[in-house]
C-alpha positions in Angstrom: -155.6 -120.6 31.2 -157.8 -118.6 33.6 -159.1 -115.2 32.6 -157.9 -112.1 34.5 -160.6 -110.7 36.9 -162.1 -107.5 35.7 -160.7 -104.3 37.3 -161.9 -100.8 37.6 -159.1 -99.9 35.2 -160.8 -102.0 32.5 -163.8 -99.7 32.9 -161.8 -96.5 32.6 -160.3 -96.1 36.1 -161.1 -93.6 38.8 -162.2 -90.8 36.5 -164.7 -93.1 34.9 -165.9 -94.3 38.2 -166.6 -90.7 39.2 -168.7 -90.4 36.0 -170.6 -93.6 37.0 -171.3 -92.1 40.5 -172.5 -88.9 38.9 -174.8 -90.9 36.6 -176.1 -93.0 39.6 -176.9 -89.8 41.5 -178.9 -88.6 38.5 -181.0 -91.7 39.2 -181.0 -91.0 42.9 -182.4 -87.6 42.4 -185.2 -89.1 40.2 -185.9 -91.8 42.8 -189.0 -90.7 44.7 -187.9 -92.3 48.0 -184.3 -90.9 47.9 -185.1 -87.5 46.4 -186.6 -86.4 49.8 -183.3 -87.1 51.5 -181.2 -85.1 49.0 -183.5 -82.3 47.8 -182.6 -80.0 50.7 -179.0 -81.2 51.1 -176.1 -78.9 50.8 -174.9 -79.2 47.3 -171.2 -79.0 48.2 -171.6 -81.7 50.8 -173.3 -84.0 48.3 -170.5 -83.4 45.8 -167.9 -84.2 48.5 -169.9 -87.3 49.5 -169.7 -88.4 45.9 -165.9 -88.1 45.9 -165.8 -90.1 49.1 -167.9 -92.8 47.4 -165.5 -92.9 44.5 -162.6 -93.1 47.0 -164.2 -96.2 48.7 -164.9 -97.8 45.3 -161.3 -97.2 44.1 -159.8 -98.3 47.4 -158.4 -94.8 48.1 -158.3 -93.1 51.5 -161.6 -91.8 52.8 -161.4 -88.4 54.5 -163.9 -88.9 57.3 -163.5 -90.9 60.5 -166.3 -93.2 61.6 -167.5 -90.7 64.2 -167.6 -87.9 61.6 -169.6 -90.1 59.1 -172.1 -90.9 61.9 -172.4 -87.3 62.9 -172.8 -86.0 59.4 -175.7 -88.4 58.7 -177.3 -88.4 62.2 -180.9 -87.2 62.3 -181.4 -87.3 58.5 -183.7 -90.3 58.7 -181.4 -92.4 56.5 -182.3 -96.0 56.9 -180.8 -99.2 55.6 -183.4 -99.3 52.8 -182.2 -95.8 51.7 -178.6 -96.9 51.7 -179.4 -100.0 49.8 -181.4 -98.1 47.2 -178.5 -95.6 46.6 -176.1 -98.5 46.3 -178.5 -100.3 43.9 -178.4 -97.2 41.6 -174.6 -97.4 41.6 -174.7 -101.1 40.8 -177.2 -100.6 38.0 -174.9 -98.0 36.4 -171.9 -100.2 36.8 -173.7 -103.1 35.2 -175.0 -100.8 32.4 -171.4 -100.1 31.6 -170.3 -103.7 31.5 -169.0 -104.3 35.1 -168.7 -108.0 35.8 -170.6 -109.6 38.7 -167.3 -110.3 40.4 -166.3 -106.6 40.2 -169.7 -105.4 41.3 -169.5 -107.8 44.3 -166.1 -106.4 45.3 -167.4 -102.9 45.1 -170.5 -103.8 47.1 -168.4 -105.2 49.8 -166.4 -102.0 50.1 -169.5 -99.8 50.2 -171.3 -102.1 52.7 -168.5 -101.3 55.2 -170.0 -97.9 55.5 -173.7 -98.8 55.9 -173.8 -98.8 59.7 -171.9 -95.5 59.9 -174.4 -93.8 57.6 -177.6 -95.4 58.9 -176.6 -95.4 62.5 -177.5 -99.0 62.7 -175.1 -101.5 64.3 -173.3 -103.8 62.0 -173.2 -107.6 62.4 -170.4 -107.4 64.9 -172.6 -105.0 67.1 
């Protein structure tokens, strides 16, 4: 008999995921390379961004269109390395709370879909 794949529900569901994102952002603010991006950011926008990250991770609708996401992040100097560091903090928190590699992989795939919109870099498809 095969084991059921781990789900976000097994980690506590969407509310718990929101707590994980908050914890990850504590690490983001302590990260010397990322702190510079967020230290002067509008607090309400950052809070809204965190809810959108939770929406992506929990496969719920995201409020912003691709054009809006690109416009919001344009000119902020966000590079792929910054996006990757932020996601790495989220992954570290998930792993700290017992997320399986399979579940982390699924969540990474969802988050990766937004990389080019945030960094302004073309994706693999151009």
